[in-house]
SETI-99888 format. One line per field, with one value per residue (C-alpha): residue in three letters; residue number from 1; z, x, y; chain. Coordinates in Angstrom, 3 decimals. Example, Ala and Ser with C-alpha at 12.3 -4.5 7.8 and 13.67 -1.06 7.14 Angstrom:
aa: ALA, SER
i: 1, 2
w: 7.800, 7.140
u: 12.300, 13.670
v: -4.500, -1.060
ch: A, A
! end
This chain:
aa: MET, ARG, ASN, ARG, ARG, ALA, ALA, PRO, ILE, VAL, LEU, THR, LEU, LEU, THR, ALA, THR, ALA, CYS, THR, GLY, ALA, PRO, ALA, ARG, GLU, ALA, ALA, PRO, ALA, ALA, PRO, ALA, SER, VAL, ASN, VAL, ALA, LEU, SER, CYS, VAL, ALA, ALA, GLU, GLU, THR, SER, PRO, LEU, PRO, VAL, TRP, ALA, ARG, ARG, GLY, PHE, THR, PRO, PRO, ASP, GLN, PRO, VAL, VAL, HIS, VAL, SER, GLY, LEU, ARG, GLY, ASP, ILE, VAL, GLY, VAL, VAL, PHE, GLY, ASP, PRO, LEU, ARG, ALA, PRO, PRO, ILE, ALA, GLY, ARG, ASN, ASN, LYS, ILE, LEU, TRP, VAL, ALA, ARG, THR, TRP, GLY, VAL, PRO, LEU, LYS, ILE, HIS, ALA, ALA, LEU, ASN, GLY, SER, SER, LEU, ALA, ALA, ASP, ARG, GLU, VAL, ALA, GLY, GLY, PRO, GLY, PRO, SER, ILE, ILE, ASP, MET, PRO, LYS, ALA, GLY, CYS, TRP, THR, PHE, THR, LEU, THR, TRP, GLY, GLY, ASN, GLN, ASP, GLN, VAL, ALA, VAL, PRO, TYR, THR, GLY, PRO
i: 1, 2, 3, 4, 5, 6, 7, 8, 9, 10, 11, 12, 13, 14, 15, 16, 17, 18, 19, 20, 21, 22, 23, 24, 25, 26, 27, 28, 29, 30, 31, 32, 33, 34, 35, 36, 37, 38, 39, 40, 41, 42, 43, 44, 45, 46, 47, 48, 49, 50, 51, 52, 53, 54, 55, 56, 57, 58, 59, 60, 61, 62, 63, 64, 65, 66, 67, 68, 69, 70, 71, 72, 73, 74, 75, 76, 77, 78, 79, 80, 81, 82, 83, 84, 85, 86, 87, 88, 89, 90, 91, 92, 93, 94, 95, 96, 97, 98, 99, 100, 101, 102, 103, 104, 105, 106, 107, 108, 109, 110, 111, 112, 113, 114, 115, 116, 117, 118, 119, 120, 121, 122, 123, 124, 125, 126, 127, 128, 129, 130, 131, 132, 133, 134, 135, 136, 137, 138, 139, 140, 141, 142, 143, 144, 145, 146, 147, 148, 149, 150, 151, 152, 153, 154, 155, 156, 157, 158, 159, 160, 161
w: -72.083, -69.330, -70.541, -70.845, -67.229, -65.988, -67.771, -65.658, -62.482, -63.581, -64.641, -61.273, -59.426, -61.532, -60.979, -57.216, -57.079, -59.060, -56.731, -53.457, -54.205, -52.778, -55.708, -54.690, -51.111, -52.267, -54.592, -51.704, -50.690, -47.197, -44.985, -43.501, -39.896, -38.751, -40.129, -38.246, -39.293, -36.226, -36.236, -34.300, -31.299, -31.370, -33.102, -33.093, -30.881, -32.291, -30.590, -33.511, -35.193, -36.509, -40.257, -41.630, -42.282, -38.580, -36.892, -36.686, -33.141, -31.991, -30.923, -32.077, -34.951, -35.415, -31.763, -31.146, -29.638, -28.812, -31.447, -33.408, -37.156, -39.322, -41.884, -44.714, -43.312, -42.911, -39.116, -36.177, -32.495, -30.273, -26.987, -24.113, -21.495, -22.285, -21.454, -21.903, -19.064, -18.863, -16.615, -16.240, -13.160, -10.792, -11.345, -14.733, -18.125, -21.289, -23.465, -27.245, -29.591, -32.975, -35.917, -39.356, -42.867, -43.515, -41.215, -40.415, -37.474, -35.397, -35.024, -34.430, -32.988, -33.224, -31.050, -31.071, -28.641, -30.782, -30.254, -28.567, -29.284, -26.964, -28.712, -27.682, -29.464, -28.635, -30.179, -30.207, -30.921, -32.235, -34.758, -34.706, -31.809, -28.071, -26.417, -23.458, -24.704, -22.057, -22.916, -20.637, -20.739, -21.290, -24.580, -28.201, -29.579, -33.259, -33.698, -36.865, -37.095, -39.248, -39.646, -42.367, -44.991, -44.126, -42.564, -41.210, -38.668, -35.896, -33.379, -29.843, -26.895, -23.404, -20.473, -17.217, -13.921
u: -59.841, -60.964, -58.758, -55.707, -56.035, -56.512, -53.443, -50.864, -52.605, -52.496, -48.882, -48.052, -49.739, -47.932, -44.616, -45.200, -46.137, -43.058, -40.819, -42.327, -43.808, -42.768, -40.526, -37.858, -37.983, -37.816, -34.894, -32.720, -30.329, -30.832, -27.774, -26.761, -27.885, -24.261, -23.768, -25.325, -25.506, -25.679, -28.987, -29.717, -32.030, -32.461, -35.835, -36.246, -39.328, -42.402, -45.696, -48.087, -50.648, -49.176, -48.887, -52.299, -51.128, -50.122, -53.317, -55.305, -56.532, -55.957, -59.050, -59.353, -57.066, -55.586, -54.665, -51.107, -48.852, -45.144, -43.366, -40.162, -40.209, -38.020, -35.748, -37.414, -40.893, -41.685, -42.017, -42.895, -42.306, -45.054, -43.358, -45.703, -42.944, -42.000, -39.343, -37.501, -35.001, -31.618, -31.163, -34.883, -36.652, -38.233, -41.978, -41.907, -41.389, -39.782, -42.787, -42.604, -45.366, -43.811, -46.172, -44.882, -46.283, -45.638, -45.649, -42.743, -41.413, -39.375, -38.530, -34.778, -33.188, -29.489, -28.971, -25.800, -25.156, -24.142, -20.560, -19.463, -18.758, -21.576, -24.177, -27.053, -29.308, -32.967, -35.785, -39.567, -40.547, -44.037, -42.767, -43.631, -46.000, -45.826, -42.437, -40.358, -36.946, -34.325, -30.898, -27.855, -26.928, -28.575, -27.990, -29.051, -29.397, -29.611, -31.826, -31.451, -34.711, -35.226, -38.420, -39.596, -37.105, -37.683, -35.205, -35.374, -33.545, -34.763, -33.090, -34.332, -33.376, -32.980, -32.549, -30.720, -32.414
v: 25.296, 22.985, 20.121, 22.377, 23.440, 19.876, 18.511, 20.404, 19.247, 15.606, 16.005, 17.557, 14.685, 12.097, 13.864, 14.088, 10.404, 9.438, 11.433, 10.268, 6.853, 3.506, 2.436, 4.971, 3.661, 0.043, 0.760, 1.977, -0.807, -2.150, -2.040, -5.377, -5.867, -5.742, -2.205, 0.704, 4.302, 6.556, 8.399, 11.570, 11.528, 15.317, 15.078, 11.278, 11.251, 12.939, 13.653, 13.673, 11.445, 8.199, 7.653, 6.642, 3.056, 2.658, 3.931, 0.691, 0.144, 3.732, 5.673, 8.350, 7.300, 10.779, 11.341, 12.556, 9.877, 9.749, 7.660, 7.112, 6.488, 4.295, 5.925, 4.022, 4.681, 0.988, 0.872, 3.103, 2.523, 3.931, 4.839, 4.010, 4.191, 7.794, 8.653, 5.376, 4.853, 3.145, 1.408, 0.702, 2.026, -0.502, -0.807, 0.938, -0.699, 0.620, -0.182, 0.193, -0.931, -1.697, -1.151, -2.188, -1.825, -5.501, -8.497, -10.784, -12.755, -12.384, -8.679, -8.587, -5.475, -4.728, -1.644, 0.449, 3.306, 6.267, 7.398, 4.163, 0.517, -0.610, -2.767, -4.988, -7.451, -7.941, -9.943, -9.635, -13.247, -12.470, -9.916, -6.227, -5.630, -4.891, -5.123, -4.085, -3.002, -2.211, -0.835, -1.083, 2.614, 6.009, 7.795, 7.811, 4.299, 3.421, 0.373, -1.679, -3.604, -6.700, -8.715, -11.093, -9.878, -6.186, -3.802, -0.263, 1.901, 4.185, 6.449, 5.763, 8.005, 6.524, 8.896, 8.198, 7.424
ch: A, A, A, A, A, A, A, A, A, A, A, A, A, A, A, A, A, A, A, A, A, A, A, A, A, A, A, A, A, A, A, A, A, A, A, A, A, A, A, A, A, A, A, A, A, A, A, A, A, A, A, A, A, A, A, A, A, A, A, A, A, A, A, A, A, A, A, A, A, A, A, A, A, A, A, A, A, A, A, A, A, A, A, A, A, A, A, A, A, A, A, A, A, A, A, A, A, A, A, A, A, A, A, A, A, A, A, A, A, A, A, A, A, A, A, A, A, A, A, A, A, A, A, A, A, A, A, A, A, A, A, A, A, A, A, A, A, A, A, A, A, A, A, A, A, A, A, A, A, A, A, A, A, A, A, A, A, A, A, A, A
! end
């Protein structure tokens, strides 16, 4: 009897892993950096603990922090300058700490203002890590991020002055 009860649990775990594991994420084709899909900023920023893989250096590691998450789940941007402002306010930086699952340099950002033709390109020379990212206009920006052969997208809201 004991083995019969355990089998469905193992099967359930294997099924859940197969449905949510990394291979499905890796199989999704990456959009070229020149193509942006407009993402919504309505719930883009979260105030919650970071994914377990992104908590290194945070004490306590499960503390809630303001962050945006990549669509593919490969990168998060911890927003230290919350709210981000466009144009930037004197004496206050738009700080974002980029934390990625995998390393690669540089971190290139192609930003497109949703609902417009306005775009901007930025680069974090050292790869994912601390940055100050200013945008020319307030609104919801879709960032296409590329680093070391990786690519992900995040929605990043910037408020007016």
